[in-house]
N, C-alpha and C positions, 0 to 999 in steps of 0.2 A: 312812687316808691323806688328806692335804689336797691337792686337785687343782684346778688352774686350766685351763680349756679356752678358747682364744681363737679367734674366727672373725670374719670381716668382717660377718656378719649372722646373723639367725635367720629366714631366708626359706624358700621352697619348693625346696630343693635336697637332693641326696643326702648331702652332708657334714653339713648341718644336721639332717637326719633322724637320722643316726647319733649326732651330738653329743647330741641330745635323748634318744634311746633309751638310750645308754650312760650318760649322766649320771644319769638316773632310776634305772637299775639299780645304779650305783655307790652312790648314796645309800641305796637299799634294803639294800645289803650293809654299810652302816655307815660309808661314807666321806663326806667333805665335798667338795662340788663347786661351784665358781663358774664360770659361763660369762660371758666378757667379749666383747662385740662391738665392733668398731672403727667401726661406724656405728649409727645408731638405727633401722635397718630391721629390726624384730623382729616381724613379723606373727604368728609362731607362739609368742609369749611365753605365750599362754594355756595352752599344753600343759605349762607348768612350774608352773602354779598348784597350790599345796598338795602339791608333790612333794618339797620340801626342797632343791631345786636353786636356788642363788642366780643371779640374772641382773643384769649391769651393762652397760648400753648406752652406749658412748661415741659421739662423732660426729667423724669425720674431715672436716676442712674443706679440705684440699688434698692433692695427691699425696704430698708429703713433709711431713708434719705433725708438727713438733717438739713442739707442745703435746700432741698425742695420745700421743707417746712418753713425755712427762713424766707424763701421767695414768696410762698403763699402768704405768710404773715405780713411781709412788706406790702403786698397787693391789698390785703384786707385793710391795713392801716391807711394806705393811700386812697383807696376807693371809698372807704367808710360806708359800707352798705347798711341799709336798714335791716337786712336779713341775709343769712348765708344758707343756701339749700344745697346739700351735698348728696350725690347719688352713687351707689355701689361702693363696695368695701374700701378700695384704695383711697378714693376721694374722701369718703367719710372719715377714715382713720387720720389722714393727713390734715384734713380741715379741723378736726377736733383739736389736734395739737397746735396748729397754727393760730387758732382763734382764742387760745387761753388768755384770759385777762382783758380781752378787748371789749367786753360788754356788748357783743353783737349776738343777737339770737341765732342759734345754730339748729337747723332742722336736718335730720337724716331721712332717707327714703327706704321703703321696703317694696321691692319690685318682684318678689317671688314668694313662694311658701313651700313648706315641707322639704327644706334643705338643711344641711349642717355645715358649720364652719370647719375648715381643717385646723390642725392643732395651733399653728402660728396665728391664724386669723382669730381663733377663739381667745388666745392670750391677749392679742392686741385689742380686741373688742372689749373684753372684760375690764381691762385696765383703763379704758378711755370712755366707756359708754356713759359715765356720770357727767361728761362734758356736753351731752346732747340735751337740748331743751324740749324737742318734740320729734315725732316720727310721722311722716306722711306715707301711707301705703296706697298702692294703686288697685287694691282689691280688699274685700272684707276678709278673705282667707289669709291674705298677707298681713293684714292688721292683727289678726289673732296670733299669727306666728311671731310677729314682731314683739308682741307683749311678753313672749317667753324669753326673748333675747335682751329686753330692756326692763328687768324687774324693778329698776330704780325709778322709772318714770310713771307718773300717775296715769290712770286710764283716760282721764280727760285730755291728756297730751298726745293721744294717738288719734290720727285722722285718716279718713279714706277719701281719696280724690281719684276717680276713674280717669283713665287715659282719654285724650280728646283728639279730634281730627278736624281740620279745616274743610268743612263740607263744601263751601263755595269754591275753594281752590281746587278741590277734587273734581267737582262738576266742570270747572273751567278747563282743567287738564284733559278730561275725557272729551269735551267738546272740541278742543283745539288739536287733539292728537291726530297725527297721520300714521300712527303705529298700526301695523297689521301683524299680529302674532303668528298666524298660520303661514303667511307669506314668508316671514323671517325664517321660520323653522322648516320651510318647504313641506308643510303639511297639506294634505288634500282638504278642501273646504268642508267636507262631510265629517271630519273627525271631531270627536268630543274631547275637551281638555279639562283635566283636574290638576290643580296647583296646590303645592304645599310650600309655604315660605317659612324657612327655619334653618338656623345654623346646624351644622352636624355635630351634635354633642348628645350625651346620654339622656339628658332631660327631655329632648325632643322625640326620642324613641323612633329613630329611623328604621329600626328592625321591623316594627309594626307597619310603618309607612310603606316599606318596600313590599311586604307581604300583601298589603292592601292593593298596591299598584299592580302587582303580579296577578292577583285574583281578579281585579276589575277588568284587566285586558284579556284574561283567559275567558271571561264570560262574553266579552264584546270587543273584538279587535279594532273597532273604530275609536277606542279610547287611547289617549296619550296622557301620560302623567309627567308633570314638570316639577322639579324641586328648585326653589330659588333660595339662595344663601351661599354657603360654601360650595366650591367646586369639589367634585368627587375625584380626588387624586391620591396616589400613594403618599403616605404621610408618616412622620414619626409619632403622630398622635395615635394611641392604641385604638380608640373608638373609631376614628376615621378609617383606619386600616381594616377594622372589623367590618364596617359598612361597605367599604370598597370591595372586599372579598365576597361579601354577601351579594352585592350587585353583579359581580362577574359571573355568578352562578345562576342568575335569573334566566328564565326561558324567553321573557319578553323585554330584555334590557334595551333593545333597539328602540322601543316605544316609550322608554323611561329615561328622561334627560335631567341631568344636574347642570343648571345654567350659571351657577355662581351668584355673586352679588349684582343687583341691578338697581338703576336709578328710576326705572319705569315700572315699579311694582304695581302701582295703582292702575296704570293702563293695562298691564298684563292681567291683573285680576278681573278687570272689567270684561276682557275678552275670553275669560275662562268660563266654562259651564258650571263648575263647582270649585270650591277650595276646601282644604281640610287640614286638620292638625291632629297629631297623634301623641301629644306630650304626656309625660307622667305628671308633671306639675308646671305651673305657670303663675305669673301675676295676672295682669290684664293683657291679653295678647293683642298687640298692634295689628297683626295680620288679620285677625278676625274682624277688628274694627274697620280696617281698610276694605276688606271684602264686603262687609255689610254696607259700607258707605257707597259702594258702586253697585249695590244690588245683587251681588253674587252670593248664593247660599253657601254657608260654611258649616261643615260637619266636623265634630271634634270628639275626642275622648272626654271623660269627665274630670275636671280639675278646677280648682280655685272658684271664681265667681261665674264660670261659664254658663251655669244653669240660670243665672240672673240675666245673662246677656243674650242667650239664644232666643230667637223669635218664636221658635217652636221646640217644645221639649224633646221631640223625637230626633232632633238634629244632634243630640248628645248621646254618644255610645258609652254606657256605663262600665262594661266589662272587658273592653279591649279585644273583643271577639272579631276576628278578621271577616268572617262571613257576614256578620251583622253590620259591621262598619261599611262593607261594600254595598250591602242592601240599602243602607241609609243614603249613601252617595248616589246610587241610581235613583232612588226616590226623590232626592233633592234636585237632581238634574231634571227629572220629569215635572217637578213643581216649581221650576226656576221662576217662571213668570209670576206665579202667585206669591212667591217669597220676595220678589224683587222690591216692590213698593213697601212691603212690611219692614224689610231690613233697613231701607233708607229712612223711613219714618222713625224707627227706633233710635238710630244714630242721631238724627236731628233733635230728638226729644231728650236724649240722655247724655250724649258724648260729643256734641259739637265743641269746637275748641273754645268758643266764647263761654260756654257753660263750665267747662273744665277750668279755665283760667279764673273765672269768677269764684268758683269753689276754692281754688288754691289761694287766691287773694284773701278770701274770708279767713282762711287758716293763718296766713301771714300776719294779718292785722291783730290776731290774738296775742302775738309775741312782739310786735314792733312797739317801741316806746315802753 
């Protein structure tokens, strides 16, 4: 099968991680994959070197960029894919317009739930959603949400394909790694580490995360809490500024570190005692999947499909209560060995990359030809 995947960038996000992982697996299985980005922000392009996945980075110059639409259309006509799969709003919108009249099945994605379009996005979406053949969500909650945004599409054209992870590659990376997290950060070998992998934006609820970190360390000063994603710096972004100011007021800020984006998240999670997520809403969180794949217990708030994913129901905090969340983190660390194998077995059975790609191909085949 000849497949085009379109996204706005190839940066450090959950959609990008899945596009990279699934594209590489599709090529391994004998398919042809071209990733097209609508801007040239592609810091993860090195992950595609020598994989057989083609990457074409375009550059959007304005919100409604007709030149970009023409470039996309030329590529669609040149490559003549069996199917086009677009991810996230910009890529979906431009792909819809570029594919008009080409008789190529166009699939859009739903990577989240419980959100709203801004005014311009809503107008663009409503005017073009009739050009979409199907929607693939990465969670059941996201699928339900997508149905409200695409009332023109039949229920049978909505599909759920959970995120996937290359379990064998993860195991190989862990085995071959010389990485020592505590040594890198000059931590004493006796400290315990909790990690949250998330960009700094309202959806991820860093207010709750910082309160949890502060409480955890106040109960036991051997804890260190690491945040992977954006660096915590003064910013024009109102939410980042709010979190930065909150961080500055913490009593235990010296034991709470924001490390920015990393290419060794899997190795870092493997050496953590626990990981956690405090999101208000999500699709299928990659960080939970990565944590489980290396056997590190993950504690979360309640969102999307997380109760279907968690290997124990008590790992999910329903009410965003700080004390309760910290209590669960401590319990998860104490039961880490018990949860280790259970987590890895769940990932192998439900979300290995081969299973995810096979499920996605089953969807594609419904629309090809």
